[in-house]
Every structure is written in C-alpha cells, then in structure tokens.
C-alpha positions as CSV (number, residue, x, y, z in Angstrom):
1,M,1.6,-25.4,17.3
2,K,1.2,-28.8,15.8
3,A,-0.5,-28.8,12.4
4,D,-0.6,-31.1,9.5
5,G,-1.0,-28.4,6.9
6,L,-2.8,-25.2,6.0
7,L,-6.4,-24.4,5.1
8,L,-6.8,-21.1,3.2
9,Y,-10.0,-19.3,2.1
10,C,-10.2,-17.7,-1.3
11,R,-12.7,-16.3,-3.7
12,S,-14.9,-19.0,-5.2
13,G,-13.6,-19.9,-8.6
14,F,-10.0,-18.9,-7.8
15,E,-9.0,-22.1,-6.1
16,P,-6.7,-23.2,-8.9
17,E,-4.9,-19.8,-8.8
18,L,-4.4,-20.0,-5.0
19,A,-3.3,-23.7,-5.3
20,A,-0.7,-22.8,-8.0
21,E,0.5,-19.8,-5.9
22,L,1.0,-22.0,-2.8
23,V,2.9,-24.7,-4.8
24,D,5.2,-22.2,-6.5
25,R,6.0,-20.2,-3.4
26,A,6.7,-23.2,-1.3
27,A,8.9,-24.8,-4.0
28,D,10.8,-21.5,-4.4
29,A,11.5,-21.6,-0.7
30,G,12.8,-25.1,-0.8
31,H,9.7,-26.8,0.7
32,P,7.8,-28.5,-2.1
33,G,4.3,-29.6,-1.3
34,Y,0.9,-30.2,-2.9
35,A,-2.5,-28.5,-2.8
36,R,-5.9,-30.1,-2.6
37,T,-9.1,-28.4,-3.7
38,Q,-12.0,-28.3,-6.2
39,R,-13.1,-25.3,-8.2
40,G,-15.9,-23.5,-6.5
41,D,-15.1,-24.8,-3.0
42,G,-13.8,-21.4,-1.7
43,H,-10.9,-23.0,0.1
44,V,-7.6,-24.8,-0.5
45,S,-5.6,-27.2,1.7
46,F,-1.9,-27.3,1.4
47,F,0.5,-30.0,2.7
48,C,4.3,-30.5,2.7
49,D,6.8,-32.7,4.4
50,R,7.7,-29.8,6.8
51,P,4.4,-28.4,8.1
52,D,6.3,-26.6,10.9
53,A,8.0,-24.5,8.2
54,L,4.8,-23.3,6.5
55,D,4.3,-20.1,8.6
56,R,7.8,-18.9,7.5
57,V,7.4,-20.1,3.9
58,L,3.9,-18.9,3.3
59,P,3.0,-15.9,5.5
60,L,-0.4,-14.5,4.7
61,H,0.9,-11.0,3.9
62,R,2.8,-12.5,0.9
63,L,-0.2,-14.5,-0.5
64,I,-2.2,-12.8,-3.2
65,F,-5.2,-15.1,-3.7
66,A,-5.7,-16.1,0.0
67,R,-8.2,-14.3,2.2
68,Q,-7.4,-16.2,5.3
69,K,-4.7,-18.6,6.5
70,L,-5.4,-21.3,9.1
71,R,-3.3,-24.2,10.4
72,R,-5.1,-27.4,10.0
73,L,-5.3,-29.5,13.2
74,A,-7.8,-32.3,12.3
75,D,-10.2,-33.3,9.5
76,L,-13.4,-34.7,10.9
77,P,-15.7,-36.1,8.3
78,G,-18.7,-38.4,8.9
79,L,-19.9,-36.8,12.1
80,D,-23.1,-37.6,13.9
81,P,-25.3,-34.5,13.5
82,S,-26.6,-35.1,17.0
83,D,-23.2,-34.8,18.6
84,R,-20.4,-32.9,16.7
85,A,-18.8,-31.6,19.9
86,T,-17.6,-34.8,21.4
87,P,-15.3,-35.8,18.5
88,L,-14.1,-32.2,18.2
89,L,-13.0,-32.2,21.9
90,A,-11.4,-35.6,21.4
91,A,-9.5,-34.2,18.4
92,L,-8.1,-31.3,20.5
93,E,-7.0,-33.7,23.2
94,S,-5.4,-36.0,20.5
95,V,-3.5,-33.0,19.0
96,Y,-2.3,-31.4,22.2
97,G,-2.7,-34.0,24.9
98,G,0.5,-34.7,26.8
99,Q,2.3,-31.6,25.6
100,P,3.8,-29.3,28.2
101,D,2.5,-26.1,26.6
102,V,-1.1,-26.7,25.9
103,P,-2.8,-23.6,24.3
104,V,-5.7,-21.7,25.7
105,F,-7.4,-20.1,22.7
106,G,-8.6,-16.5,22.9
107,E,-11.5,-16.8,20.5
108,L,-13.6,-19.4,18.7
109,W,-14.7,-18.7,15.2
110,T,-17.2,-21.1,13.6
111,E,-17.1,-20.5,9.9
112,H,-17.9,-21.9,6.4
113,P,-16.4,-21.3,3.0
114,D,-17.7,-18.3,1.0
115,S,-19.1,-20.6,-1.7
116,D,-22.4,-21.8,-3.1
117,T,-22.2,-24.9,-1.0
118,G,-20.8,-23.2,2.1
119,K,-23.2,-20.2,2.5
120,P,-26.2,-22.4,3.4
121,L,-24.1,-23.6,6.4
122,A,-24.1,-20.1,8.0
123,G,-27.0,-20.7,10.4
124,L,-25.6,-24.1,11.5
125,A,-22.2,-22.4,12.1
126,R,-23.7,-19.8,14.3
127,G,-25.7,-22.2,16.3
128,F,-22.9,-24.7,16.7
129,G,-20.5,-21.9,17.8
130,N,-23.0,-20.8,20.5
131,A,-23.3,-24.3,21.8
132,L,-19.6,-25.1,21.6
133,R,-18.1,-22.1,23.4
134,P,-19.3,-23.0,27.0
135,L,-18.0,-26.6,26.5
136,L,-14.6,-25.3,25.4
137,R,-14.4,-22.9,28.3
138,Q,-15.4,-25.7,30.7
139,A,-12.7,-27.9,29.3
140,R,-10.2,-24.9,29.6
141,W,-9.5,-24.8,25.8
142,L,-11.0,-21.2,25.6
143,T,-10.5,-18.1,27.7
144,P,-13.5,-17.0,29.8
145,Q,-13.6,-13.7,27.8
146,P,-12.4,-13.1,24.3
147,D,-8.7,-12.4,24.1
148,P,-7.7,-11.3,20.6
149,G,-4.0,-11.5,21.5
150,R,-4.1,-15.3,21.8
151,P,-4.3,-17.9,19.0
152,R,-7.8,-18.4,17.7
153,L,-9.6,-21.7,17.3
154,H,-11.5,-22.2,14.1
155,V,-14.2,-24.7,13.3
156,V,-14.7,-24.8,9.6
157,L,-18.0,-26.5,8.4
158,L,-17.6,-28.1,5.0
159,G,-20.9,-29.8,5.4
160,G,-23.5,-30.8,8.0
161,T,-21.4,-33.8,9.0
162,H,-17.9,-32.6,8.0
163,L,-15.7,-30.1,9.7
164,V,-12.1,-29.1,9.9
165,L,-10.5,-28.0,13.2
166,A,-7.9,-25.3,12.7
167,T,-6.1,-22.5,14.5
168,S,-4.7,-19.1,13.5
169,D,-2.0,-16.7,14.8
170,P,-3.4,-13.2,15.1
171,A,-0.1,-11.9,13.7
172,D,-0.3,-14.1,10.6
173,S,-4.0,-14.1,9.7
174,A,-6.8,-11.7,8.8
175,P,-8.6,-10.2,11.7
176,W,-12.1,-10.9,10.3
177,P,-14.1,-14.1,10.3
178,M,-13.7,-15.9,6.9
179,G,-11.1,-13.2,6.1
180,I,-13.8,-10.9,4.9
181,P,-14.0,-7.2,6.1
182,R,-17.6,-6.3,6.3
183,L,-17.6,-2.8,4.8
184,R,-20.8,-0.8,4.2
185,M,-21.5,1.2,1.1
186,H,-21.7,4.8,2.1
187,A,-24.8,6.7,0.7
188,D,-22.6,9.5,-0.7
189,A,-20.1,7.2,-2.5
190,P,-20.3,7.8,-6.3
191,S,-19.9,4.0,-7.0
192,R,-19.3,0.7,-5.4
193,S,-15.7,0.8,-6.5
194,A,-15.1,3.0,-3.4
195,L,-15.3,-0.2,-1.3
196,K,-12.3,-1.7,-3.2
197,L,-10.0,1.2,-2.3
198,E,-11.3,1.3,1.3
199,E,-10.6,-2.4,1.6
200,A,-7.2,-2.0,0.0
201,L,-6.2,0.7,2.5
202,L,-7.5,-1.5,5.4
203,T,-5.8,-4.7,4.1
204,L,-2.6,-3.6,2.5
205,L,-1.6,-1.0,5.1
206,D,-1.2,-1.5,8.8
207,E,-2.7,0.8,11.4
208,D,0.5,2.8,11.8
209,E,0.9,3.2,8.1
210,R,-2.6,4.5,7.7
211,E,-2.0,7.1,10.3
212,R,1.2,8.3,8.8
213,M,0.4,8.0,5.1
214,L,-3.2,9.1,4.9
215,R,-3.2,12.7,6.1
216,D,-4.9,16.0,5.4
217,N,-3.8,18.0,2.4
218,M,-1.7,15.3,0.9
219,Q,-1.6,15.5,-2.9
220,A,-3.1,12.6,-4.9
221,A,-4.1,11.7,-8.5
222,D,-6.8,9.3,-9.5
223,L,-6.3,7.9,-13.1
224,G,-9.4,6.9,-14.8
225,A,-11.4,8.5,-12.0
226,A,-15.0,8.7,-13.4
227,P,-17.5,8.5,-11.8
228,G,-15.2,9.2,-8.8
229,G,-15.4,6.3,-6.3
230,W,-11.7,6.2,-5.6
231,T,-11.4,10.0,-5.7
232,W,-14.2,10.2,-3.0
233,V,-12.2,7.8,-0.7
234,L,-9.0,9.9,-1.0
235,M,-11.0,13.1,-0.4
236,R,-12.5,11.6,2.7
237,H,-9.0,11.1,4.0
238,G,-8.4,14.9,3.6
239,M,-6.4,14.7,0.4
240,K,-6.5,17.1,-2.5
241,V,-7.1,15.0,-5.6
242,T,-6.5,15.5,-9.3
243,A,-9.1,13.3,-11.0
244,V,-8.0,12.4,-14.5
245,D,-10.7,11.1,-16.8
246,N,-12.5,12.2,-20.0
247,G,-15.7,11.0,-18.4
248,P,-17.9,13.0,-15.9
249,L,-17.5,13.1,-12.1
250,R,-20.2,13.4,-9.6
251,Q,-20.9,17.0,-9.0
252,A,-20.5,16.7,-5.2
253,L,-16.9,15.9,-5.6
254,L,-16.3,19.1,-7.6
255,D,-18.3,21.1,-5.1
256,S,-16.0,19.9,-2.3
257,G,-13.2,22.2,-3.3
258,R,-10.7,19.4,-2.9
259,V,-11.0,17.9,-6.4
260,D,-9.7,19.1,-9.7
261,H,-11.1,17.3,-12.7
262,L,-8.8,17.1,-15.7
263,R,-10.3,15.7,-18.9
264,A,-7.3,13.8,-20.1
265,D,-6.1,10.3,-20.8
266,G,-4.8,8.6,-17.6
267,F,-2.3,6.6,-19.6
268,T,-0.5,9.7,-20.9
269,W,-1.0,12.4,-18.2
270,Q,1.8,13.1,-15.8
271,P,2.0,15.5,-12.8
272,A,4.1,18.6,-12.6
273,R,5.6,17.5,-9.3
274,T,5.8,14.4,-7.0
275,L,2.5,13.4,-5.5
276,D,1.9,11.6,-2.2
277,W,-0.5,9.1,-3.9
278,M,-1.5,7.9,-7.3
279,V,-4.4,5.4,-7.6
280,C,-5.7,3.7,-10.7
281,D,-8.7,1.5,-11.5
282,M,-8.7,1.6,-15.3
283,V,-10.0,-1.3,-17.3
284,E,-7.1,-2.2,-19.5
285,Q,-4.7,-5.1,-20.2
286,P,-2.9,-5.9,-16.9
287,R,0.6,-5.7,-18.4
288,R,-0.1,-2.3,-19.9
289,V,-1.3,-1.1,-16.5
290,A,1.8,-2.5,-14.7
291,E,4.1,-0.9,-17.3
292,R,2.5,2.5,-16.7
293,M,2.6,2.1,-12.9
294,A,6.3,1.3,-13.3
295,T,6.8,4.5,-15.2
296,W,5.3,6.5,-12.4
297,L,7.5,4.8,-9.8
298,R,10.6,5.0,-12.0
299,E,10.2,8.7,-12.7
300,G,9.4,9.6,-9.1
301,W,5.9,11.0,-9.9
302,C,4.4,9.5,-6.8
303,R,5.5,8.1,-3.4
304,N,2.8,5.5,-3.1
305,T,0.4,3.9,-5.5
306,V,-2.6,1.6,-5.4
307,F,-3.9,0.1,-8.6
308,N,-5.9,-2.8,-10.0
309,L,-4.8,-5.4,-12.5
310,K,-7.7,-7.0,-14.4
311,L,-6.8,-10.6,-14.9
312,P,-7.5,-12.8,-18.0
313,M,-9.8,-15.8,-17.8
314,K,-7.0,-18.3,-18.0
315,K,-3.5,-18.6,-16.5
316,R,-4.3,-15.9,-13.9
317,W,-1.5,-16.8,-11.5
318,E,1.0,-16.9,-14.3
319,E,-0.2,-13.4,-15.5
320,T,0.0,-12.1,-12.0
321,R,3.6,-13.2,-11.6
322,I,4.6,-11.7,-15.0
323,C,3.0,-8.4,-14.1
324,L,4.4,-8.0,-10.7
325,E,7.9,-9.1,-11.7
326,G,7.7,-6.8,-14.7
327,L,6.6,-3.9,-12.5
328,E,9.8,-4.0,-10.4
329,Q,12.0,-4.7,-13.4
330,Q,10.6,-1.8,-15.4
331,A,10.7,0.6,-12.4
332,H,14.5,0.1,-12.4
333,R,14.6,0.3,-8.6
334,P,13.7,-2.0,-5.7
335,L,10.0,-1.8,-4.8
336,E,7.9,-2.8,-1.9
337,I,4.9,-4.6,-3.4
338,R,1.9,-5.9,-1.6
339,A,-0.9,-7.5,-3.6
340,R,-4.2,-9.2,-2.7
341,Q,-7.4,-10.3,-4.4
342,L,-9.7,-8.4,-2.1
343,Y,-13.2,-9.4,-1.2
344,H,-14.6,-6.5,-3.2
345,D,-12.4,-7.4,-6.2
346,R,-13.8,-9.6,-9.0
347,E,-11.6,-10.8,-11.8
348,E,-8.7,-8.7,-10.6
349,I,-6.2,-8.1,-7.9
350,T,-5.3,-4.9,-6.1
351,V,-1.6,-3.8,-5.7
352,F,0.1,-1.4,-3.3
353,A,3.6,-0.4,-4.4
354,R,6.2,2.2,-3.4
355,P,10.0,2.5,-3.6
356,A,11.7,0.2,-1.1
357,A,13.2,1.8,1.9
358,R,17.0,2.2,1.6
C-alpha cells in the first residue's frame, strides 16, 4: 500500500526514546530516516527515502517503545469542523485513485493519541467514526461488516481540525485501538502489578505460544514476589510457584496450595532444577537485573523468563540497548528476546527471553 511514512503511538513522555529507536533501527538496516515529534504528544512520525521498505525494516514486534504502528496516507490539517468527511474521502481517492488494486478496508478505527491533548478528543473521535462509517461503506472503501483479516483504516485526530489518515496491516500491528489492551483489575489480585504480567503474556506471546507454554503444573519462580501480583497470575495459569521474597505474601496465595514462599534474596537464590518459567519485577538498576537474568539463562535454570527493566530518567533508549545487548552477551548463548514498554508499565520496559531454537 502507498504510504509516505509511519505514525506510531507511544507512552506520553517517551517520544524521544521511540524516535531514537526508529532512527537507529532504520539506519542499522541501511535505510536512514528522520523522526518528527514533540515530547508529550503520544505519537511519533517517521520518514525515509524508501517508505515501501519500512514494514520490513521496522516491524512492530521488534519495536520496544511503540504501542501501535500505522502507515501514514495523508496529513490533513486546517479542516472545516462542519465537514471533515469530504476532504478525507478526497484524500483516499488521491492516494488510491487509478490503481488497479484499490483496497477495501475491513474496519475503521477513529483514534486519538493517549496524551493530555489527545484524550479530550475521545468523544469527537467516537462521533466522527459513527458518522463516517456509512459514508465509507457507500463509497466502497469499507466492508459492509467488520472483517479483521483485511487492512484497517485509521483516522487519527490530532485536534478538532487536524487529522491523519492511516492504515495498518493486522499481521504487523496491535489488535487493539490505540494499541492499548483494556485489561480489568481482578478483585482477587494482590496488586496492580498483576496487570503488567497479564499484558506481557498477551503482548509478547502469540496465541499458540500461550496455549503451549502456559499449562497446568508447570514449575515457576517469582523473584521479588511480594505482595504476590505476578505469582497470582502464574498460579491462575495452573502453575506451581516458588515465590522468593523477604517480604510477606497475601495469605490467599499461600492457602491455594500452589505457592511456596521462600524468604530469600531474589538476586542470590537459585533453583535446584530447571524451571519452566522465572519472572522478576524487582526494583533495581537495569544492568544488574539484566546480568542476573543472563545468569539464569546461561546456567539453564529456566526455559522462559519475563522481567522488567526500570529505566533511568535520561538516555533511556541507550540504556535499553546496553541492557539487551549485554543480556545476550552475558548469557553466552543465542537468545530470543522480545521487549516492549507496555501500557501498564511506567518508567520501565518488560522483556521476554528464552534460549533461541537451534
């Protein structure tokens, strides 16, 4: 599909980190480009001289600070608030008119950045979407019924008179509007940190992997477990968990019969045999955490791990690269590493790692 660049959503305040990541990754792949953003916008635009190569160079699954990846079709500022639809339809015709393979989009998502300036646009986005869908169907740009297998059409409101028209490939984008999975806090969860691990398993594993890798009676360890949010998630997947922390756990976890609480230091404890999973959400310097995770993977103490890296206030992309490159180097073996700044993360990223398949 024709596109002049990418539009990517991110956590507000992390635009410089995403911009730096995009520039570095594209340059490493031989397609240098430039990013355009402002801190607090909640989105970054990226351009290069070969926009057709961006899907290959910057797939969403490799990006850490991006929540969603869209292909920009048109930037439409200065719109008449009484008629935003006519210039939008004209833009679609300008982009695709005369092409032999004109797309029919499976869904329309009208969105806004998750930022202080974007959130007040939520009502306008909903109303505009409801008005726009029948017009798009009438013009045959949109399927009569939602078809999630087809490309999506995105209308991103940056203001009342400014929108960006974009599209996304379901195979190379997040399946949630704005890239945000709407998870609900369970009443029995010991802490809100449970949402982070739930989102990590949903985002960093695919459906087939979740079915194969999250099974009853698997053996797991939670380092720095108290009060037990991540232990609770593993237990709900049927696992038997060793919760390692000098602090207390919620009594309901201990009463489950699936949790053993060891009052020990998560940085020094090691299991007697290989575990299926090790998870870690300890508040510590990111390089120290990465080094300890590398030890677990090098020594074969676990098959899979999910852990958080708490980032510094400055040079966060640089620190991320150092930690993830050091993780594989110190593991002394090839690793499969997937990392993302999740919606439920704050000044941190979440990492899934395991030995690479031979």
